[in-house]
PDB file of N, CA, C and O in Angstrom:
ATOM      1  N   MET A   1      -2.241  12.243  13.051  1.00  0.00           N
ATOM      2  CA  MET A   1      -3.263  11.697  13.777  1.00  0.00           C
ATOM      3  C   MET A   1      -3.079  12.226  15.236  1.00  0.00           C
ATOM      4  O   MET A   1      -1.990  12.180  15.809  1.00  0.00           O
ATOM      5  N   LEU A   2      -4.202  12.726  15.791  1.00  0.00           N
ATOM      6  CA  LEU A   2      -4.224  13.266  17.239  1.00  0.00           C
ATOM      7  C   LEU A   2      -5.036  12.164  17.940  1.00  0.00           C
ATOM      8  O   LEU A   2      -6.196  12.055  17.544  1.00  0.00           O
ATOM      9  N   GLY A   3      -4.703  11.478  18.736  1.00  0.00           N
ATOM     10  CA  GLY A   3      -5.469  10.363  19.562  1.00  0.00           C
ATOM     11  C   GLY A   3      -4.404   9.366  19.987  1.00  0.00           C
ATOM     12  O   GLY A   3      -3.211   9.652  20.087  1.00  0.00           O
ATOM     13  N   LEU A   4      -4.929   8.183  20.226  1.00  0.00           N
ATOM     14  CA  LEU A   4      -4.139   6.883  20.619  1.00  0.00           C
ATOM     15  C   LEU A   4      -4.216   5.872  19.475  1.00  0.00           C
ATOM     16  O   LEU A   4      -5.278   5.418  19.048  1.00  0.00           O
ATOM     17  N   PRO A   5      -2.992   5.555  19.013  1.00  0.00           N
ATOM     18  CA  PRO A   5      -3.101   4.441  17.948  1.00  0.00           C
ATOM     19  C   PRO A   5      -3.513   3.037  18.478  1.00  0.00           C
ATOM     20  O   PRO A   5      -3.523   2.854  19.695  1.00  0.00           O
ATOM     21  N   ALA A   6      -3.838   2.080  17.658  1.00  0.00           N
ATOM     22  CA  ALA A   6      -4.055   0.708  17.963  1.00  0.00           C
ATOM     23  C   ALA A   6      -2.968   0.107  18.742  1.00  0.00           C
ATOM     24  O   ALA A   6      -1.835   0.313  18.308  1.00  0.00           O
ATOM     25  N   THR A   7      -3.093  -0.617  19.839  1.00  0.00           N
ATOM     26  CA  THR A   7      -1.798  -1.252  20.346  1.00  0.00           C
ATOM     27  C   THR A   7      -2.292  -2.660  20.773  1.00  0.00           C
ATOM     28  O   THR A   7      -3.480  -2.901  20.988  1.00  0.00           O
ATOM     29  N   GLN A   8      -1.342  -3.527  20.873  1.00  0.00           N
ATOM     30  CA  GLN A   8      -1.357  -5.119  21.242  1.00  0.00           C
ATOM     31  C   GLN A   8      -0.284  -5.263  22.396  1.00  0.00           C
ATOM     32  O   GLN A   8       0.923  -5.045  22.287  1.00  0.00           O
ATOM     33  N   ALA A   9      -0.936  -5.655  23.466  1.00  0.00           N
ATOM     34  CA  ALA A   9      -0.060  -5.977  24.745  1.00  0.00           C
ATOM     35  C   ALA A   9       0.708  -7.210  24.361  1.00  0.00           C
ATOM     36  O   ALA A   9       0.237  -8.053  23.597  1.00  0.00           O
ATOM     37  N   THR A  10       1.898  -7.300  24.903  1.00  0.00           N
ATOM     38  CA  THR A  10       2.890  -8.576  24.421  1.00  0.00           C
ATOM     39  C   THR A  10       2.623  -9.740  25.661  1.00  0.00           C
ATOM     40  O   THR A  10       2.749 -10.950  25.474  1.00  0.00           O
ATOM     41  N   LEU A  11       2.319  -9.254  26.665  1.00  0.00           N
ATOM     42  CA  LEU A  11       2.084 -10.458  27.858  1.00  0.00           C
ATOM     43  C   LEU A  11       0.803 -10.938  27.960  1.00  0.00           C
ATOM     44  O   LEU A  11       0.583 -12.136  28.138  1.00  0.00           O
ATOM     45  N   PHE A  12      -0.206  -9.973  27.846  1.00  0.00           N
ATOM     46  CA  PHE A  12      -1.513 -10.302  27.925  1.00  0.00           C
ATOM     47  C   PHE A  12      -2.325 -10.159  26.537  1.00  0.00           C
ATOM     48  O   PHE A  12      -2.074  -9.252  25.742  1.00  0.00           O
ATOM     49  N   PRO A  13      -3.251 -11.068  26.332  1.00  0.00           N
ATOM     50  CA  PRO A  13      -3.888 -10.857  25.005  1.00  0.00           C
ATOM     51  C   PRO A  13      -5.121  -9.791  25.125  1.00  0.00           C
ATOM     52  O   PRO A  13      -6.332 -10.016  25.141  1.00  0.00           O
ATOM     53  N   ILE A  14      -4.442  -8.615  25.200  1.00  0.00           N
ATOM     54  CA  ILE A  14      -5.415  -7.437  25.288  1.00  0.00           C
ATOM     55  C   ILE A  14      -5.002  -6.491  24.137  1.00  0.00           C
ATOM     56  O   ILE A  14      -3.816  -6.276  23.886  1.00  0.00           O
ATOM     57  N   ALA A  15      -5.999  -5.947  23.461  1.00  0.00           N
ATOM     58  CA  ALA A  15      -5.744  -5.099  22.534  1.00  0.00           C
ATOM     59  C   ALA A  15      -6.595  -3.791  22.489  1.00  0.00           C
ATOM     60  O   ALA A  15      -7.816  -3.933  22.564  1.00  0.00           O
ATOM     61  N   THR A  16      -6.074  -2.520  22.374  1.00  0.00           N
ATOM     62  CA  THR A  16      -6.929  -1.539  22.347  1.00  0.00           C
ATOM     63  C   THR A  16      -7.036  -0.967  20.931  1.00  0.00           C
ATOM     64  O   THR A  16      -6.066  -0.972  20.173  1.00  0.00           O
ATOM     65  N   PRO A  17      -8.230  -0.476  20.589  1.00  0.00           N
ATOM     66  CA  PRO A  17      -8.619   0.058  19.225  1.00  0.00           C
ATOM     67  C   PRO A  17      -7.976   1.363  18.980  1.00  0.00           C
ATOM     68  O   PRO A  17      -7.459   1.957  19.926  1.00  0.00           O
ATOM     69  N   GLU A  18      -7.964   1.814  17.899  1.00  0.00           N
ATOM     70  CA  GLU A  18      -7.558   3.174  17.665  1.00  0.00           C
ATOM     71  C   GLU A  18      -8.416   4.150  18.114  1.00  0.00           C
ATOM     72  O   GLU A  18      -9.588   4.024  17.759  1.00  0.00           O
ATOM     73  N   LEU A  19      -8.125   5.110  18.818  1.00  0.00           N
ATOM     74  CA  LEU A  19      -9.033   6.264  19.356  1.00  0.00           C
ATOM     75  C   LEU A  19      -8.480   7.597  18.762  1.00  0.00           C
ATOM     76  O   LEU A  19      -7.676   8.313  19.360  1.00  0.00           O
ATOM     77  N   ALA A  20      -8.983   7.854  17.545  1.00  0.00           N
ATOM     78  CA  ALA A  20      -8.603   9.243  16.966  1.00  0.00           C
ATOM     79  C   ALA A  20      -9.466  10.286  17.181  1.00  0.00           C
ATOM     80  O   ALA A  20     -10.612  10.242  16.734  1.00  0.00           O
ATOM     81  N   LEU A  21      -9.030  11.271  17.847  1.00  0.00           N
ATOM     82  CA  LEU A  21      -9.693  12.596  17.989  1.00  0.00           C
ATOM     83  C   LEU A  21      -9.693  13.193  16.569  1.00  0.00           C
ATOM     84  O   LEU A  21     -10.766  13.558  16.089  1.00  0.00           O
ATOM     85  N   TYR A  22      -8.527  13.314  15.859  1.00  0.00           N
ATOM     86  CA  TYR A  22      -8.539  13.726  14.471  1.00  0.00           C
ATOM     87  C   TYR A  22      -7.584  12.783  13.715  1.00  0.00           C
ATOM     88  O   TYR A  22      -6.521  12.449  14.237  1.00  0.00           O
ATOM     89  N   LYS A  23      -7.960  12.331  12.443  1.00  0.00           N
ATOM     90  CA  LYS A  23      -7.017  11.615  11.620  1.00  0.00           C
ATOM     91  C   LYS A  23      -7.437  11.856  10.171  1.00  0.00           C
ATOM     92  O   LYS A  23      -8.589  11.949   9.748  1.00  0.00           O
ATOM     93  N   ARG A  24      -6.240  11.945   9.457  1.00  0.00           N
ATOM     94  CA  ARG A  24      -6.304  12.328   8.075  1.00  0.00           C
ATOM     95  C   ARG A  24      -5.279  11.322   7.451  1.00  0.00           C
ATOM     96  O   ARG A  24      -4.113  11.181   7.820  1.00  0.00           O
ATOM     97  N   VAL A  25      -5.980  10.574   6.335  1.00  0.00           N
ATOM     98  CA  VAL A  25      -5.041   9.514   5.753  1.00  0.00           C
ATOM     99  C   VAL A  25      -5.313   9.860   4.148  1.00  0.00           C
ATOM    100  O   VAL A  25      -6.432   9.744   3.648  1.00  0.00           O
ATOM    101  N   GLN A  26      -4.191  10.283   3.440  1.00  0.00           N
ATOM    102  CA  GLN A  26      -4.330  10.848   2.109  1.00  0.00           C
ATOM    103  C   GLN A  26      -3.514   9.601   1.237  1.00  0.00           C
ATOM    104  O   GLN A  26      -2.458   9.078   1.591  1.00  0.00           O
ATOM    105  N   THR A  27      -4.216   9.314   0.139  1.00  0.00           N
ATOM    106  CA  THR A  27      -3.894   8.267  -0.856  1.00  0.00           C
ATOM    107  C   THR A  27      -3.834   8.995  -2.101  1.00  0.00           C
ATOM    108  O   THR A  27      -4.717   9.809  -2.371  1.00  0.00           O
ATOM    109  N   GLU A  28      -2.785   8.755  -2.951  1.00  0.00           N
ATOM    110  CA  GLU A  28      -2.565   9.312  -4.385  1.00  0.00           C
ATOM    111  C   GLU A  28      -2.345   8.109  -5.316  1.00  0.00           C
ATOM    112  O   GLU A  28      -1.640   7.187  -4.907  1.00  0.00           O
ATOM    113  N   GLY A  29      -2.873   8.056  -6.482  1.00  0.00           N
ATOM    114  CA  GLY A  29      -2.577   7.246  -7.482  1.00  0.00           C
ATOM    115  C   GLY A  29      -2.444   7.796  -8.909  1.00  0.00           C
ATOM    116  O   GLY A  29      -3.082   8.776  -9.293  1.00  0.00           O
ATOM    117  N   TYR A  30      -1.664   7.177  -9.597  1.00  0.00           N
ATOM    118  CA  TYR A  30      -1.141   7.630 -10.896  1.00  0.00           C
ATOM    119  C   TYR A  30      -1.224   6.442 -11.900  1.00  0.00           C
ATOM    120  O   TYR A  30      -0.766   5.336 -11.614  1.00  0.00           O
ATOM    121  N   VAL A  31      -1.803   6.706 -13.041  1.00  0.00           N
ATOM    122  CA  VAL A  31      -1.647   5.435 -14.052  1.00  0.00           C
ATOM    123  C   VAL A  31      -1.206   6.010 -15.342  1.00  0.00           C
ATOM    124  O   VAL A  31      -1.462   7.193 -15.568  1.00  0.00           O
ATOM    125  N   ARG A  32      -0.524   5.246 -16.270  1.00  0.00           N
ATOM    126  CA  ARG A  32      -0.152   5.615 -17.738  1.00  0.00           C
ATOM    127  C   ARG A  32      -0.564   4.443 -18.574  1.00  0.00           C
ATOM    128  O   ARG A  32       0.088   3.404 -18.478  1.00  0.00           O
ATOM    129  N   LEU A  33      -1.464   4.507 -19.288  1.00  0.00           N
ATOM    130  CA  LEU A  33      -2.010   3.313 -20.026  1.00  0.00           C
ATOM    131  C   LEU A  33      -2.055   3.483 -21.401  1.00  0.00           C
ATOM    132  O   LEU A  33      -2.541   4.491 -21.913  1.00  0.00           O
ATOM    133  N   TYR A  34      -1.493   2.394 -22.150  1.00  0.00           N
ATOM    134  CA  TYR A  34      -1.548   2.364 -23.545  1.00  0.00           C
ATOM    135  C   TYR A  34      -1.621   0.805 -24.142  1.00  0.00           C
ATOM    136  O   TYR A  34      -1.290  -0.160 -23.454  1.00  0.00           O
ATOM    137  N   PHE A  35      -2.018   0.711 -25.281  1.00  0.00           N
ATOM    138  CA  PHE A  35      -2.177  -0.610 -25.746  1.00  0.00           C
ATOM    139  C   PHE A  35      -1.250  -0.958 -27.015  1.00  0.00           C
ATOM    140  O   PHE A  35      -1.096  -0.127 -27.910  1.00  0.00           O
ATOM    141  N   ASP A  36      -0.672  -2.159 -27.048  1.00  0.00           N
ATOM    142  CA  ASP A  36       0.042  -2.500 -28.168  1.00  0.00           C
ATOM    143  C   ASP A  36      -0.712  -3.513 -28.846  1.00  0.00           C
ATOM    144  O   ASP A  36      -1.202  -4.491 -28.281  1.00  0.00           O
ATOM    145  N   ILE A  37      -0.804  -3.233 -30.183  1.00  0.00           N
ATOM    146  CA  ILE A  37      -1.748  -3.925 -31.159  1.00  0.00           C
ATOM    147  C   ILE A  37      -0.854  -4.860 -32.005  1.00  0.00           C
ATOM    148  O   ILE A  37       0.148  -4.439 -32.584  1.00  0.00           O
ATOM    149  N   SER A  38      -1.268  -6.171 -32.050  1.00  0.00           N
ATOM    150  CA  SER A  38      -0.354  -7.105 -32.817  1.00  0.00           C
ATOM    151  C   SER A  38      -1.302  -8.203 -33.463  1.00  0.00           C
ATOM    152  O   SER A  38      -2.410  -8.483 -33.004  1.00  0.00           O
ATOM    153  N   GLU A  39      -0.798  -8.722 -34.455  1.00  0.00           N
ATOM    154  CA  GLU A  39      -1.453  -9.750 -35.181  1.00  0.00           C
ATOM    155  C   GLU A  39      -1.568 -11.094 -34.206  1.00  0.00           C
ATOM    156  O   GLU A  39      -0.667 -11.367 -33.412  1.00  0.00           O
ATOM    157  N   ARG A  40      -2.627 -11.810 -34.328  1.00  0.00           N
ATOM    158  CA  ARG A  40      -2.649 -12.948 -33.453  1.00  0.00           C
ATOM    159  C   ARG A  40      -2.030 -14.064 -34.090  1.00  0.00           C
ATOM    160  O   ARG A  40      -1.563 -14.895 -33.311  1.00  0.00           O
ATOM    161  N   GLU A  41      -1.896 -14.318 -35.435  1.00  0.00           N
ATOM    162  CA  GLU A  41      -1.247 -15.519 -35.834  1.00  0.00           C
ATOM    163  C   GLU A  41       0.073 -15.258 -35.921  1.00  0.00           C
ATOM    164  O   GLU A  41       0.757 -16.147 -35.414  1.00  0.00           O
ATOM    165  N   SER A  42       0.754 -14.237 -36.442  1.00  0.00           N
ATOM    166  CA  SER A  42       2.148 -14.059 -36.580  1.00  0.00           C
ATOM    167  C   SER A  42       2.872 -13.399 -35.385  1.00  0.00           C
ATOM    168  O   SER A  42       4.097 -13.427 -35.265  1.00  0.00           O
ATOM    169  N   GLY A  43       1.929 -12.728 -34.397  1.00  0.00           N
ATOM    170  CA  GLY A  43       2.563 -11.981 -33.268  1.00  0.00           C
ATOM    171  C   GLY A  43       3.335 -10.676 -33.769  1.00  0.00           C
ATOM    172  O   GLY A  43       4.122 -10.097 -33.021  1.00  0.00           O
ATOM    173  N   ARG A  44       3.074 -10.239 -35.071  1.00  0.00           N
ATOM    174  CA  ARG A  44       3.638  -9.037 -35.607  1.00  0.00           C
ATOM    175  C   ARG A  44       3.093  -7.861 -35.029  1.00  0.00           C
ATOM    176  O   ARG A  44       1.878  -7.668 -34.994  1.00  0.00           O
ATOM    177  N   PHE A  45       4.013  -6.984 -34.528  1.00  0.00           N
ATOM    178  CA  PHE A  45       3.579  -5.802 -33.972  1.00  0.00           C
ATOM    179  C   PHE A  45       2.991  -4.790 -35.017  1.00  0.00           C
ATOM    180  O   PHE A  45       3.549  -4.600 -36.098  1.00  0.00           O
ATOM    181  N   ILE A  46       1.795  -4.126 -34.629  1.00  0.00           N
ATOM    182  CA  ILE A  46       1.207  -3.345 -35.864  1.00  0.00           C
ATOM    183  C   ILE A  46       1.376  -1.848 -35.274  1.00  0.00           C
ATOM    184  O   ILE A  46       1.960  -1.007 -35.957  1.00  0.00           O
ATOM    185  N   ARG A  47       0.817  -1.499 -33.892  1.00  0.00           N
ATOM    186  CA  ARG A  47       1.088  -0.174 -33.563  1.00  0.00           C
ATOM    187  C   ARG A  47       0.722  -0.104 -32.021  1.00  0.00           C
ATOM    188  O   ARG A  47       0.128  -1.003 -31.426  1.00  0.00           O
ATOM    189  N   SER A  48       1.148   1.062 -31.466  1.00  0.00           N
ATOM    190  CA  SER A  48       0.659   1.513 -30.078  1.00  0.00           C
ATOM    191  C   SER A  48      -0.239   2.576 -30.103  1.00  0.00           C
ATOM    192  O   SER A  48      -0.162   3.424 -30.992  1.00  0.00           O
ATOM    193  N   THR A  49      -1.203   2.633 -29.102  1.00  0.00           N
ATOM    194  CA  THR A  49      -2.074   3.790 -28.833  1.00  0.00           C
ATOM    195  C   THR A  49      -1.350   4.835 -28.042  1.00  0.00           C
ATOM    196  O   THR A  49      -0.401   4.640 -27.282  1.00  0.00           O
ATOM    197  N   GLU A  50      -1.960   6.031 -28.344  1.00  0.00           N
ATOM    198  CA  GLU A  50      -1.335   7.204 -27.605  1.00  0.00           C
ATOM    199  C   GLU A  50      -1.565   6.709 -26.090  1.00  0.00           C
ATOM    200  O   GLU A  50      -2.458   5.929 -25.761  1.00  0.00           O
ATOM    201  N   PRO A  51      -0.519   7.347 -25.123  1.00  0.00           N
ATOM    202  CA  PRO A  51      -0.712   6.940 -23.769  1.00  0.00           C
ATOM    203  C   PRO A  51      -1.832   7.777 -23.167  1.00  0.00           C
ATOM    204  O   PRO A  51      -2.115   8.923 -23.516  1.00  0.00           O
ATOM    205  N   GLN A  52      -2.381   7.126 -22.302  1.00  0.00           N
ATOM    206  CA  GLN A  52      -3.617   7.854 -21.476  1.00  0.00           C
ATOM    207  C   GLN A  52      -3.000   7.925 -20.100  1.00  0.00           C
ATOM    208  O   GLN A  52      -2.551   6.928 -19.534  1.00  0.00           O
ATOM    209  N   VAL A  53      -2.994   9.259 -19.529  1.00  0.00           N
ATOM    210  CA  VAL A  53      -2.524   9.555 -18.207  1.00  0.00           C
ATOM    211  C   VAL A  53      -3.619   9.955 -17.254  1.00  0.00           C
ATOM    212  O   VAL A  53      -4.432  10.806 -17.616  1.00  0.00           O
ATOM    213  N   GLY A  54      -3.696   9.424 -16.111  1.00  0.00           N
ATOM    214  CA  GLY A  54      -4.473   9.771 -15.009  1.00  0.00           C
ATOM    215  C   GLY A  54      -4.029   9.662 -13.575  1.00  0.00           C
ATOM    216  O   GLY A  54      -3.237   8.813 -13.165  1.00  0.00           O
ATOM    217  N   SER A  55      -4.604  10.590 -12.853  1.00  0.00           N
ATOM    218  CA  SER A  55      -4.189  10.615 -11.417  1.00  0.00           C
ATOM    219  C   SER A  55      -5.386  10.870 -10.616  1.00  0.00           C
ATOM    220  O   SER A  55      -6.368  11.378 -11.156  1.00  0.00           O
ATOM    221  N   VAL A  56      -5.393  10.531  -9.252  1.00  0.00           N
ATOM    222  CA  VAL A  56      -6.455  10.582  -8.231  1.00  0.00           C
ATOM    223  C   VAL A  56      -5.933  10.737  -7.018  1.00  0.00           C
ATOM    224  O   VAL A  56      -4.887  10.160  -6.721  1.00  0.00           O
ATOM    225  N   THR A  57      -6.649  11.610  -6.069  1.00  0.00           N
ATOM    226  CA  THR A  57      -6.333  11.775  -4.745  1.00  0.00           C
ATOM    227  C   THR A  57      -7.495  11.521  -3.908  1.00  0.00           C
ATOM    228  O   THR A  57      -8.609  11.962  -4.194  1.00  0.00           O
ATOM    229  N   GLU A  58      -7.232  10.761  -2.796  1.00  0.00           N
ATOM    230  CA  GLU A  58      -8.464  10.385  -1.902  1.00  0.00           C
ATOM    231  C   GLU A  58      -7.947  10.784  -0.608  1.00  0.00           C
ATOM    232  O   GLU A  58      -6.751  10.603  -0.378  1.00  0.00           O
ATOM    233  N   THR A  59      -8.706  11.308   0.267  1.00  0.00           N
ATOM    234  CA  THR A  59      -8.422  11.665   1.639  1.00  0.00           C
ATOM    235  C   THR A  59      -9.455  11.228   2.609  1.00  0.00           C
ATOM    236  O   THR A  59     -10.594  11.681   2.495  1.00  0.00           O
ATOM    237  N   LEU A  60      -9.171  10.411   3.528  1.00  0.00           N
ATOM    238  CA  LEU A  60     -10.226   9.907   4.534  1.00  0.00           C
ATOM    239  C   LEU A  60      -9.905  10.570   5.804  1.00  0.00           C
ATOM    240  O   LEU A  60      -8.771  10.665   6.273  1.00  0.00           O
ATOM    241  N   TYR A  61     -11.132  11.083   6.398  1.00  0.00           N
ATOM    242  CA  TYR A  61     -11.017  11.888   7.701  1.00  0.00           C
ATOM    243  C   TYR A  61     -11.607  11.121   8.742  1.00  0.00           C
ATOM    244  O   TYR A  61     -12.384  10.241   8.371  1.00  0.00           O
ATOM    245  N   THR A  62     -11.406  11.260  10.003  1.00  0.00           N
ATOM    246  CA  THR A  62     -11.941  10.629  11.043  1.00  0.00           C
ATOM    247  C   THR A  62     -11.869  11.764  12.299  1.00  0.00           C
ATOM    248  O   THR A  62     -10.798  12.269  12.635  1.00  0.00           O
ATOM    249  N   VAL A  63     -13.081  12.073  12.906  1.00  0.00           N
ATOM    250  CA  VAL A  63     -13.171  13.073  14.101  1.00  0.00           C
ATOM    251  C   VAL A  63     -13.894  12.362  15.132  1.00  0.00           C
ATOM    252  O   VAL A  63     -14.918  11.734  14.861  1.00  0.00           O
ATOM    253  N   PHE A  64     -13.370  12.433  16.411  1.00  0.00           N
ATOM    254  CA  PHE A  64     -14.124  12.116  17.557  1.00  0.00           C
ATOM    255  C   PHE A  64     -14.558  10.567  17.480  1.00  0.00           C
ATOM    256  O   PHE A  64     -15.688  10.195  17.797  1.00  0.00           O
ATOM    257  N   PHE A  65     -13.466   9.635  16.990  1.00  0.00           N
ATOM    258  CA  PHE A  65     -13.620   8.263  16.996  1.00  0.00           C
ATOM    259  C   PHE A  65     -14.432   7.790  16.010  1.00  0.00           C
ATOM    260  O   PHE A  65     -14.000   6.767  15.478  1.00  0.00           O
ATOM    261  N   PHE A  66     -15.563   8.242  15.558  1.00  0.00           N
ATOM    262  CA  PHE A  66     -16.660   7.540  14.721  1.00  0.00           C
ATOM    263  C   PHE A  66     -17.201   8.465  13.513  1.00  0.00           C
ATOM    264  O   PHE A  66     -17.780   7.962  12.550  1.00  0.00           O
ATOM    265  N   ILE A  67     -17.011   9.610  13.611  1.00  0.00           N
ATOM    266  CA  ILE A  67     -17.382  10.569  12.379  1.00  0.00           C
ATOM    267  C   ILE A  67     -16.260  10.426  11.211  1.00  0.00           C
ATOM    268  O   ILE A  67     -15.106  10.843  11.305  1.00  0.00           O
ATOM    269  N   ASN A  68     -16.793   9.793  10.152  1.00  0.00           N
ATOM    270  CA  ASN A  68     -15.808   9.572   9.015  1.00  0.00           C
ATOM    271  C   ASN A  68     -16.380  10.356   7.817  1.00  0.00           C
ATOM    272  O   ASN A  68     -17.596  10.455   7.651  1.00  0.00           O
ATOM    273  N   TRP A  69     -15.610  10.830   7.108  1.00  0.00           N
ATOM    274  CA  TRP A  69     -15.927  11.172   5.651  1.00  0.00           C
ATOM    275  C   TRP A  69     -14.712  11.142   4.652  1.00  0.00           C
ATOM    276  O   TRP A  69     -13.541  10.971   4.990  1.00  0.00           O
ATOM    277  N   ARG A  70     -15.174  11.338   3.357  1.00  0.00           N
ATOM    278  CA  ARG A  70     -14.096  11.085   2.487  1.00  0.00           C
ATOM    279  C   ARG A  70     -14.140  12.058   1.376  1.00  0.00           C
ATOM    280  O   ARG A  70     -15.210  12.424   0.890  1.00  0.00           O
ATOM    281  N   LYS A  71     -12.963  12.491   0.959  1.00  0.00           N
ATOM    282  CA  LYS A  71     -12.929  13.708  -0.100  1.00  0.00           C
ATOM    283  C   LYS A  71     -12.112  13.137  -1.173  1.00  0.00           C
ATOM    284  O   LYS A  71     -11.172  12.410  -0.853  1.00  0.00           O
ATOM    285  N   THR A  72     -12.348  13.370  -2.379  1.00  0.00           N
ATOM    286  CA  THR A  72     -11.776  12.763  -3.447  1.00  0.00           C
ATOM    287  C   THR A  72     -12.100  13.489  -4.832  1.00  0.00           C
ATOM    288  O   THR A  72     -13.194  14.024  -5.014  1.00  0.00           O
ATOM    289  N   ASP A  73     -11.153  13.481  -5.743  1.00  0.00           N
ATOM    290  CA  ASP A  73     -11.364  14.102  -7.130  1.00  0.00           C
ATOM    291  C   ASP A  73     -11.693  12.893  -8.020  1.00  0.00           C
ATOM    292  O   ASP A  73     -11.633  13.152  -9.222  1.00  0.00           O
ATOM    293  N   MET A  74     -11.987  11.780  -7.742  1.00  0.00           N
ATOM    294  CA  MET A  74     -12.251  10.768  -8.670  1.00  0.00           C
ATOM    295  C   MET A  74     -13.759  10.861  -8.978  1.00  0.00           C
ATOM    296  O   MET A  74     -14.607  11.097  -8.117  1.00  0.00           O
ATOM    297  N   GLU A  75     -14.010  10.660 -10.254  1.00  0.00           N
ATOM    298  CA  GLU A  75     -15.265  10.809 -10.827  1.00  0.00           C
ATOM    299  C   GLU A  75     -16.036   9.555 -10.584  1.00  0.00           C
ATOM    300  O   GLU A  75     -15.441   8.479 -10.519  1.00  0.00           O
ATOM    301  N   SER A  76     -17.340   9.640 -10.446  1.00  0.00           N
ATOM    302  CA  SER A  76     -18.334   8.412 -10.153  1.00  0.00           C
ATOM    303  C   SER A  76     -18.275   7.662 -11.550  1.00  0.00           C
ATOM    304  O   SER A  76     -18.152   8.263 -12.618  1.00  0.00           O
ATOM    305  N   PRO A  77     -18.375   6.284 -11.427  1.00  0.00           N
ATOM    306  CA  PRO A  77     -18.659   5.543 -12.838  1.00  0.00           C
ATOM    307  C   PRO A  77     -19.947   5.858 -13.427  1.00  0.00           C
ATOM    308  O   PRO A  77     -20.830   6.363 -12.733  1.00  0.00           O
ATOM    309  N   PRO A  78     -20.130   5.581 -14.724  1.00  0.00           N
ATOM    310  CA  PRO A  78     -21.490   5.936 -15.439  1.00  0.00           C
ATOM    311  C   PRO A  78     -22.365   4.801 -14.795  1.00  0.00           C
ATOM    312  O   PRO A  78     -21.792   3.786 -14.400  1.00  0.00           O
ATOM    313  N   PRO A  79     -23.665   4.921 -14.676  1.00  0.00           N
ATOM    314  CA  PRO A  79     -24.631   4.039 -14.256  1.00  0.00           C
ATOM    315  C   PRO A  79     -24.587   2.647 -15.287  1.00  0.00           C
ATOM    316  O   PRO A  79     -24.483   2.808 -16.503  1.00  0.00           O
ATOM    317  N   ILE A  80     -24.651   1.654 -14.848  1.00  0.00           N
ATOM    318  CA  ILE A  80     -24.827   0.300 -15.680  1.00  0.00           C
ATOM    319  C   ILE A  80     -26.229  -0.182 -15.759  1.00  0.00           C
ATOM    320  O   ILE A  80     -26.786  -0.630 -14.756  1.00  0.00           O
ATOM    321  N   TYR A  81     -26.812  -0.110 -16.894  1.00  0.00           N
ATOM    322  CA  TYR A  81     -28.153  -0.568 -17.196  1.00  0.00           C
ATOM    323  C   TYR A  81     -28.267  -1.995 -17.716  1.00  0.00           C
ATOM    324  O   TYR A  81     -27.629  -2.322 -18.716  1.00  0.00           O
ATOM    325  N   ASN A  82     -29.161  -2.977 -16.991  1.00  0.00           N
ATOM    326  CA  ASN A  82     -29.287  -4.145 -17.504  1.00  0.00           C
ATOM    327  C   ASN A  82     -30.717  -4.283 -18.220  1.00  0.00           C
ATOM    328  O   ASN A  82     -31.765  -4.126 -17.594  1.00  0.00           O
ATOM    329  N   ASN A  83     -30.670  -4.577 -19.526  1.00  0.00           N
ATOM    330  CA  ASN A  83     -31.856  -4.680 -20.117  1.00  0.00           C
ATOM    331  C   ASN A  83     -32.441  -6.074 -20.214  1.00  0.00           C
ATOM    332  O   ASN A  83     -33.536  -6.248 -20.749  1.00  0.00           O
TER     333      ASN A  83
END
């Protein structure tokens, strides 16, 4: 970050907001998902599905205090149609 971070005064109830000339925040996520299938009555294990692995990266940018944009490799969800 290039600018002033948000601060809180200790003696006076005064706070300054973050003033970012340039700021970049990057977030990464990772998931490994599989299902275990079992019988309801007996609780007997039947099988596991193959693991599905996914990852995502999202970067948030701020320039000159109020210009914001986002860059991500996440796909948009499919549209939901209500009939």
